[in-house]
N, CA, C and O atoms as a GROMACS GRO file, in nm:
protein
  356
    1MET      N    1   4.562   4.070  12.895
    1MET     CA    2   4.580   4.213  12.884
    1MET      C    3   4.729   4.246  12.898
    1MET      O    4   4.794   4.206  12.995
    2ALA      N    5   4.781   4.317  12.802
    2ALA     CA    6   4.923   4.351  12.801
    2ALA      C    7   4.946   4.479  12.880
    2ALA      O    8   4.866   4.572  12.878
    3THR      N    9   5.056   4.481  12.949
    3THR     CA   10   5.091   4.601  13.024
    3THR      C   11   5.210   4.668  12.957
    3THR      O   12   5.295   4.602  12.897
    4ARG      N   13   5.215   4.796  12.968
    4ARG     CA   14   5.325   4.873  12.911
    4ARG      C   15   5.432   4.897  13.016
    4ARG      O   16   5.403   4.923  13.133
    5ALA      N   17   5.553   4.887  12.972
    5ALA     CA   18   5.665   4.916  13.062
    5ALA      C   19   5.692   5.066  13.059
    5ALA      O   20   5.691   5.128  12.952
    6LEU      N   21   5.717   5.121  13.174
    6LEU     CA   22   5.751   5.263  13.181
    6LEU      C   23   5.894   5.284  13.133
    6LEU      O   24   5.981   5.202  13.159
    7PRO      N   25   5.919   5.395  13.063
    7PRO     CA   26   6.056   5.419  13.018
    7PRO      C   27   6.149   5.440  13.137
    7PRO      O   28   6.112   5.501  13.237
    8SER      N   29   6.267   5.387  13.124
    8SER     CA   30   6.363   5.400  13.233
    8SER      C   31   6.432   5.536  13.224
    8SER      O   32   6.439   5.595  13.116
    9PRO      N   33   6.481   5.586  13.336
    9PRO     CA   34   6.554   5.713  13.333
    9PRO      C   35   6.677   5.708  13.243
    9PRO      O   36   6.718   5.811  13.188
   10ALA      N   37   6.736   5.591  13.226
   10ALA     CA   38   6.854   5.579  13.139
   10ALA      C   39   6.816   5.607  12.993
   10ALA      O   40   6.893   5.671  12.921
   11SER      N   41   6.699   5.561  12.949
   11SER     CA   42   6.659   5.587  12.810
   11SER      C   43   6.628   5.734  12.791
   11SER      O   44   6.653   5.788  12.683
   12ASP      N   45   6.574   5.801  12.894
   12ASP     CA   46   6.551   5.946  12.884
   12ASP      C   47   6.684   6.019  12.871
   12ASP      O   48   6.695   6.115  12.794
   13PHE      N   49   6.783   5.976  12.945
   13PHE     CA   50   6.916   6.037  12.940
   13PHE      C   51   6.978   6.018  12.801
   13PHE      O   52   7.039   6.111  12.748
   14GLN      N   53   6.963   5.899  12.744
   14GLN     CA   54   7.019   5.871  12.611
   14GLN      C   55   6.955   5.958  12.504
   14GLN      O   56   7.020   5.992  12.406
   15GLN      N   57   6.830   5.995  12.521
   15GLN     CA   58   6.762   6.080  12.424
   15GLN      C   59   6.810   6.225  12.437
   15GLN      O   60   6.806   6.300  12.339
   16LEU      N   61   6.854   6.265  12.555
   16LEU     CA   62   6.898   6.402  12.576
   16LEU      C   63   7.044   6.426  12.541
   16LEU      O   64   7.086   6.542  12.527
   17VAL      N   65   7.123   6.322  12.526
   17VAL     CA   66   7.266   6.337  12.497
   17VAL      C   67   7.290   6.411  12.366
   17VAL      O   68   7.369   6.505  12.365
   18PRO      N   69   7.226   6.373  12.253
   18PRO     CA   70   7.252   6.449  12.129
   18PRO      C   71   7.214   6.597  12.140
   18PRO      O   72   7.284   6.683  12.086
   19LEU      N   73   7.107   6.626  12.209
   19LEU     CA   74   7.066   6.765  12.228
   19LEU      C   75   7.168   6.841  12.312
   19LEU      O   76   7.200   6.956  12.282
   20ALA      N   77   7.219   6.778  12.415
   20ALA     CA   78   7.319   6.841  12.500
   20ALA      C   79   7.449   6.866  12.423
   20ALA      O   80   7.513   6.970  12.440
   21VAL      N   81   7.488   6.772  12.338
   21VAL     CA   82   7.610   6.789  12.257
   21VAL      C   83   7.592   6.905  12.160
   21VAL      O   84   7.682   6.988  12.147
   22LEU      N   85   7.478   6.913  12.092
   22LEU     CA   86   7.452   7.024  12.000
   22LEU      C   87   7.452   7.158  12.072
   22LEU      O   88   7.505   7.257  12.021
   23LEU      N   89   7.393   7.163  12.189
   23LEU     CA   90   7.390   7.285  12.267
   23LEU      C   91   7.531   7.326  12.309
   23LEU      O   92   7.566   7.444  12.303
   24ALA      N   93   7.611   7.231  12.352
   24ALA     CA   94   7.749   7.260  12.391
   24ALA      C   95   7.830   7.311  12.273
   24ALA      O   96   7.909   7.405  12.288
   25LEU      N   97   7.813   7.251  12.155
   25LEU     CA   98   7.884   7.298  12.037
   25LEU      C   99   7.840   7.438  11.996
   25LEU      O  100   7.923   7.519  11.955
   26ALA      N  101   7.711   7.467  12.006
   26ALA     CA  102   7.662   7.600  11.974
   26ALA      C  103   7.719   7.704  12.069
   26ALA      O  104   7.761   7.811  12.027
   27LEU      N  105   7.722   7.673  12.197
   27LEU     CA  106   7.779   7.765  12.296
   27LEU      C  107   7.929   7.785  12.272
   27LEU      O  108   7.979   7.897  12.284
   28LEU      N  109   7.998   7.680  12.239
   28LEU     CA  110   8.140   7.690  12.210
   28LEU      C  111   8.165   7.777  12.088
   28LEU      O  112   8.258   7.857  12.088
   29ALA      N  113   8.084   7.763  11.985
   29ALA     CA  114   8.100   7.844  11.864
   29ALA      C  115   8.075   7.992  11.892
   29ALA      O  116   8.141   8.078  11.834
   30VAL      N  117   7.981   8.021  11.980
   30VAL     CA  118   7.949   8.161  12.010
   30VAL      C  119   8.052   8.222  12.103
   30VAL      O  120   8.089   8.338  12.086
   31LEU      N  121   8.099   8.147  12.199
   31LEU     CA  122   8.188   8.201  12.302
   31LEU      C  123   8.336   8.192  12.268
   31LEU      O  124   8.418   8.250  12.339
   32TRP      N  125   8.373   8.121  12.162
   32TRP     CA  126   8.514   8.104  12.127
   32TRP      C  127   8.572   8.238  12.085
   32TRP      O  128   8.508   8.311  12.008
   33PRO      N  129   8.689   8.274  12.132
   33PRO     CA  130   8.749   8.403  12.095
   33PRO      C  131   8.774   8.413  11.945
   33PRO      O  132   8.815   8.316  11.882
   34ALA      N  133   8.750   8.531  11.888
   34ALA     CA  134   8.761   8.551  11.744
   34ALA      C  135   8.905   8.538  11.695
   34ALA      O  136   8.927   8.493  11.582
   35GLU      N  137   9.003   8.575  11.777
   35GLU     CA  138   9.142   8.568  11.732
   35GLU      C  139   9.186   8.425  11.705
   35GLU      O  140   9.264   8.401  11.612
   36GLN      N  141   9.138   8.332  11.782
   36GLN     CA  142   9.180   8.194  11.766
   36GLN      C  143   9.112   8.126  11.647
   36GLN      O  144   9.164   8.027  11.596
   37SER      N  145   8.999   8.178  11.602
   37SER     CA  146   8.928   8.115  11.492
   37SER      C  147   8.959   8.182  11.359
   37SER      O  148   8.898   8.147  11.258
   38ARG      N  149   9.051   8.276  11.356
   38ARG     CA  150   9.089   8.343  11.232
   38ARG      C  151   9.166   8.246  11.142
   38ARG      O  152   9.243   8.163  11.191
   39PHE      N  153   9.144   8.256  11.010
   39PHE     CA  154   9.211   8.169  10.914
   39PHE      C  155   9.360   8.201  10.912
   39PHE      O  156   9.396   8.317  10.901
   40PRO      N  157   9.446   8.102  10.923
   40PRO     CA  158   9.590   8.127  10.926
   40PRO      C  159   9.640   8.190  10.795
   40PRO      O  160   9.603   8.145  10.686
   41ALA      N  161   9.721   8.293  10.805
   41ALA     CA  162   9.771   8.364  10.687
   41ALA      C  163   9.859   8.274  10.601
   41ALA      O  164   9.861   8.290  10.479
   42GLU      N  165   9.931   8.182  10.661
   42GLU     CA  166  10.019   8.094  10.583
   42GLU      C  167   9.941   7.994  10.497
   42GLU      O  168  10.000   7.931  10.409
   43TRP      N  169   9.812   7.977  10.522
   43TRP     CA  170   9.730   7.888  10.440
   43TRP      C  171   9.674   7.958  10.317
   43TRP      O  172   9.617   7.893  10.230
   44ASN      N  173   9.690   8.088  10.308
   44ASN     CA  174   9.640   8.164  10.194
   44ASN      C  175   9.726   8.132  10.073
   44ASN      O  176   9.843   8.169  10.068
   45LEU      N  177   9.668   8.065   9.974
   45LEU     CA  178   9.743   8.023   9.857
   45LEU      C  179   9.729   8.120   9.740
   45LEU      O  180   9.783   8.095   9.633
   46GLY      N  181   9.658   8.229   9.759
   46GLY     CA  182   9.640   8.326   9.653
   46GLY      C  183   9.551   8.278   9.541
   46GLY      O  184   9.575   8.310   9.424
   47LEU      N  185   9.449   8.201   9.573
   47LEU     CA  186   9.361   8.145   9.472
   47LEU      C  187   9.237   8.229   9.444
   47LEU      O  188   9.156   8.192   9.360
   48ARG      N  189   9.222   8.339   9.511
   48ARG     CA  190   9.100   8.418   9.496
   48ARG      C  191   9.084   8.469   9.352
   48ARG      O  192   8.977   8.455   9.293
   49GLN      N  193   9.189   8.527   9.297
   49GLN     CA  194   9.180   8.583   9.162
   49GLN      C  195   9.155   8.476   9.056
   49GLN      O  196   9.067   8.496   8.972
   50PRO      N  197   9.227   8.363   9.056
   50PRO     CA  198   9.198   8.259   8.956
   50PRO      C  199   9.056   8.202   8.969
   50PRO      O  200   8.991   8.174   8.869
   51ILE      N  201   9.010   8.186   9.092
   51ILE     CA  202   8.875   8.133   9.111
   51ILE      C  203   8.772   8.235   9.066
   51ILE      O  204   8.672   8.197   9.005
   52ASP      N  205   8.792   8.361   9.094
   52ASP     CA  206   8.701   8.465   9.047
   52ASP      C  207   8.699   8.472   8.895
   52ASP      O  208   8.593   8.488   8.835
   53ASN      N  209   8.817   8.459   8.832
   53ASN     CA  210   8.824   8.459   8.686
   53ASN      C  211   8.750   8.340   8.627
   53ASN      O  212   8.677   8.354   8.529
   54PHE      N  213   8.768   8.222   8.687
   54PHE     CA  214   8.697   8.103   8.640
   54PHE      C  215   8.547   8.119   8.656
   54PHE      O  216   8.471   8.082   8.566
   55GLN      N  217   8.503   8.172   8.768
   55GLN     CA  218   8.360   8.195   8.790
   55GLN      C  219   8.304   8.290   8.684
   55GLN      O  220   8.197   8.266   8.630
   56ARG      N  221   8.376   8.397   8.656
   56ARG     CA  222   8.332   8.492   8.554
   56ARG      C  223   8.324   8.425   8.417
   56ARG      O  224   8.230   8.450   8.341
   57TRP      N  225   8.424   8.339   8.384
   57TRP     CA  226   8.424   8.269   8.256
   57TRP      C  227   8.304   8.175   8.247
   57TRP      O  228   8.238   8.169   8.143
   58VAL      N  229   8.275   8.103   8.354
   58VAL     CA  230   8.161   8.011   8.353
   58VAL      C  231   8.031   8.088   8.330
   58VAL      O  232   7.949   8.046   8.249
   59ILE      N  233   8.013   8.198   8.400
   59ILE     CA  234   7.891   8.277   8.385
   59ILE      C  235   7.879   8.329   8.242
   59ILE      O  236   7.769   8.329   8.186
   60ASP      N  237   7.989   8.373   8.183
   60ASP     CA  238   7.986   8.427   8.047
   60ASP      C  239   7.965   8.320   7.941
   60ASP      O  240   7.908   8.350   7.836
   61ASN      N  241   8.009   8.196   7.964
   61ASN     CA  242   8.012   8.094   7.858
   61ASN      C  243   7.918   7.976   7.880
   61ASN      O  244   7.920   7.884   7.799
   62ARG      N  245   7.839   7.974   7.983
   62ARG     CA  246   7.760   7.853   8.009
   62ARG      C  247   7.649   7.830   7.908
   62ARG      O  248   7.598   7.718   7.900
   63ALA      N  249   7.610   7.930   7.833
   63ALA     CA  250   7.506   7.910   7.732
   63ALA      C  251   7.563   7.869   7.596
   63ALA      O  252   7.488   7.822   7.510
   64THR      N  253   7.694   7.885   7.575
   64THR     CA  254   7.750   7.860   7.442
   64THR      C  255   7.863   7.759   7.440
   64THR      O  256   7.885   7.698   7.335
   65HIS      N  257   7.934   7.737   7.547
   65HIS     CA  258   8.049   7.647   7.545
   65HIS      C  259   8.002   7.502   7.533
   65HIS      O  260   7.906   7.463   7.600
   66PRO      N  261   8.067   7.422   7.447
   66PRO     CA  262   8.023   7.282   7.428
   66PRO      C  263   8.020   7.198   7.555
   66PRO      O  264   7.936   7.109   7.567
   67ALA      N  265   8.109   7.224   7.649
   67ALA     CA  266   8.108   7.145   7.774
   67ALA      C  267   7.977   7.163   7.848
   67ALA      O  268   7.925   7.068   7.907
   68PHE      N  269   7.924   7.283   7.845
   68PHE     CA  270   7.798   7.308   7.914
   68PHE      C  271   7.680   7.264   7.830
   68PHE      O  272   7.586   7.203   7.880
   69VAL      N  273   7.685   7.295   7.699
   69VAL     CA  274   7.572   7.265   7.611
   69VAL      C  275   7.552   7.115   7.596
   69VAL      O  276   7.438   7.068   7.600
   70TYR      N  277   7.659   7.039   7.580
   70TYR     CA  278   7.647   6.896   7.548
   70TYR      C  279   7.672   6.804   7.667
   70TYR      O  280   7.647   6.683   7.656
   71PHE      N  281   7.719   6.854   7.780
   71PHE     CA  282   7.742   6.767   7.895
   71PHE      C  283   7.663   6.811   8.018
   71PHE      O  284   7.577   6.737   8.066
   72PHE      N  285   7.691   6.930   8.068
   72PHE     CA  286   7.631   6.972   8.194
   72PHE      C  287   7.481   6.998   8.182
   72PHE      O  288   7.405   6.964   8.274
   73GLU      N  289   7.437   7.055   8.072
   73GLU     CA  290   7.293   7.082   8.055
   73GLU      C  291   7.213   6.951   8.046
   73GLU      O  292   7.112   6.937   8.114
   74PRO      N  293   7.255   6.854   7.961
   74PRO     CA  294   7.183   6.726   7.962
   74PRO      C  295   7.190   6.654   8.098
   74PRO      O  296   7.093   6.591   8.140
   75LEU      N  297   7.304   6.664   8.165
   75LEU     CA  298   7.316   6.603   8.298
   75LEU      C  299   7.218   6.668   8.395
   75LEU      O  300   7.153   6.600   8.473
   76ARG      N  301   7.209   6.801   8.390
   76ARG     CA  302   7.114   6.872   8.476
   76ARG      C  303   6.971   6.832   8.444
   76ARG      O  304   6.890   6.811   8.534
   77ASN      N  305   6.938   6.821   8.315
   77ASN     CA  306   6.804   6.780   8.276
   77ASN      C  307   6.772   6.638   8.322
   77ASN      O  308   6.660   6.611   8.366
   78PHE      N  309   6.870   6.547   8.312
   78PHE     CA  310   6.851   6.410   8.357
   78PHE      C  311   6.825   6.404   8.508
   78PHE      O  312   6.734   6.335   8.553
   79ILE      N  313   6.905   6.476   8.583
   79ILE     CA  314   6.888   6.477   8.730
   79ILE      C  315   6.755   6.540   8.766
   79ILE      O  316   6.685   6.490   8.855
   80ASP      N  317   6.719   6.648   8.699
   80ASP     CA  318   6.591   6.715   8.726
   80ASP      C  319   6.474   6.622   8.696
   80ASP      O  320   6.379   6.614   8.774
   81ALA      N  321   6.481   6.552   8.582
   81ALA     CA  322   6.373   6.459   8.546
   81ALA      C  323   6.364   6.346   8.647
   81ALA      O  324   6.254   6.304   8.684
   82GLY      N  325   6.479   6.296   8.692
   82GLY     CA  326   6.479   6.188   8.791
   82GLY      C  327   6.418   6.233   8.924
   82GLY      O  328   6.343   6.158   8.987
   83LEU      N  329   6.449   6.354   8.965
   83LEU     CA  330   6.392   6.406   9.090
   83LEU      C  331   6.242   6.428   9.076
   83LEU      O  332   6.166   6.396   9.168
   84ARG      N  333   6.200   6.482   8.962
   84ARG     CA  334   6.056   6.503   8.941
   84ARG      C  335   5.982   6.370   8.936
   84ARG      O  336   5.871   6.359   8.988
   85TRP      N  337   6.044   6.268   8.874
   85TRP     CA  338   5.981   6.136   8.870
   85TRP      C  339   5.972   6.078   9.010
   85TRP      O  340   5.871   6.017   9.045
   86THR      N  341   6.076   6.096   9.090
   86THR     CA  342   6.076   6.046   9.227
   86THR      C  343   5.968   6.115   9.311
   86THR      O  344   5.903   6.052   9.395
   87GLU      N  345   5.951   6.244   9.289
   87GLU     CA  346   5.846   6.317   9.363
   87GLU      C  347   5.708   6.268   9.326
   87GLU      O  348   5.618   6.269   9.410
   88GLY      N  349   5.689   6.225   9.202
   88GLY     CA  350   5.558   6.180   9.155
   88GLY      C  351   5.524   6.039   9.196
   88GLY      O  352   5.408   5.998   9.187
   89VAL      N  353   5.621   5.962   9.242
   89VAL     CA  354   5.597   5.821   9.278
   89VAL      C  355   5.523   5.812   9.407
   89VAL      O  356   5.494   5.702   9.454
   0.00000   0.00000   0.00000
């Protein structure tokens, strides 16, 4: 007849360490002063307008531009088919 060993307190402590770290990080994120977590102004590269323009262009042209029609759409279909096949296995 085999007997089971009781878990040691050290193994219980090791299981609680990741939870304690996550809790400490969550508390730090909530309690950290807002002024210190503000994005530095000197890091602003002025990319908002070009990125917004590119996003608008993509939305306007994704149904007709050859890059989307002949590359991204088939790539999306291939990935989608692969995921559906994986789900069915």
